[in-house]
C-alpha positions in Angstrom: 46.2 49.3 -46.4 45.2 49.1 -50.1 47.3 46.0 -50.6 45.7 44.4 -47.6 42.3 45.1 -49.0 43.4 43.5 -52.3 44.7 40.5 -50.4 41.4 40.1 -48.5 39.3 40.4 -51.7 41.3 38.5 -54.2 39.1 35.5 -54.0 36.1 37.6 -55.0 37.6 39.7 -57.7 40.5 39.5 -60.1 43.7 41.0 -58.7 44.3 43.1 -61.8 40.8 44.7 -61.4 41.4 45.5 -57.8 44.8 46.9 -58.5 43.5 49.1 -61.2 40.6 50.4 -59.1 42.8 51.1 -56.1 45.7 52.6 -58.1 48.2 49.9 -57.1 50.5 48.2 -59.7 50.1 44.4 -59.8 53.9 44.1 -59.6 53.8 46.2 -56.4 51.1 44.0 -54.9 52.9 40.8 -55.7 56.2 42.2 -54.3 54.3 43.1 -51.1 53.0 39.5 -50.9 56.4 38.0 -51.2 57.9 40.2 -48.4 58.3 38.8 -44.9 56.5 40.5 -42.1 58.5 43.2 -40.4 59.7 42.8 -36.8 57.7 45.9 -35.9 54.5 44.5 -37.4 55.1 41.1 -35.7 55.6 42.8 -32.4 52.5 44.8 -32.8 50.4 41.7 -33.7 51.9 39.9 -30.6 51.0 42.9 -28.4 47.4 43.0 -29.7 47.1 39.2 -29.0 48.2 39.8 -25.4 45.8 42.8 -25.0 42.9 40.6 -26.3 43.9 37.8 -24.0 43.9 40.0 -20.9 40.6 41.5 -21.9 39.1 38.1 -22.5 40.5 36.7 -19.2 38.9 39.6 -17.3 35.6 39.0 -19.1 35.8 42.4 -20.7 35.8 44.3 -17.4 39.2 45.8 -17.8 39.6 49.0 -19.8 42.8 50.4 -21.2 44.3 51.6 -17.9 43.9 48.3 -16.2 45.0 46.3 -19.2 48.1 48.5 -19.4 48.9 47.8 -15.7 48.3 44.1 -16.3 50.7 44.0 -19.3 53.3 45.9 -17.3 53.0 43.4 -14.4 53.6 40.6 -17.0 56.8 42.4 -18.1 55.3 43.6 -21.4 55.9 47.3 -21.9 53.3 49.2 -23.8 52.7 52.9 -24.2 
C-alpha cells in the first residue's frame, strides 16, 4: 500500500522524498509501476465494480446478504 500512496501523491511531492519517508526504494517503486496488474487484483476490482453496481441499482437498500444473493443469481460467485 505504500507504493500506491506514492503513486497517488507523486504529483504533489517528489518521488524520491516519498520513497525516503516511507522506506521504499525508488527502484522498487518504479519496478512496481512497470508491472502488469495481477489476475487476482483484476478479478477483485471487477467484483467490487459489480457489488457497487448492484448496490447502486437497488438504491442502497441491499446489504451484504442480499448483494451476495444477487451476485450468485447473476452467476458471479463471491464468498
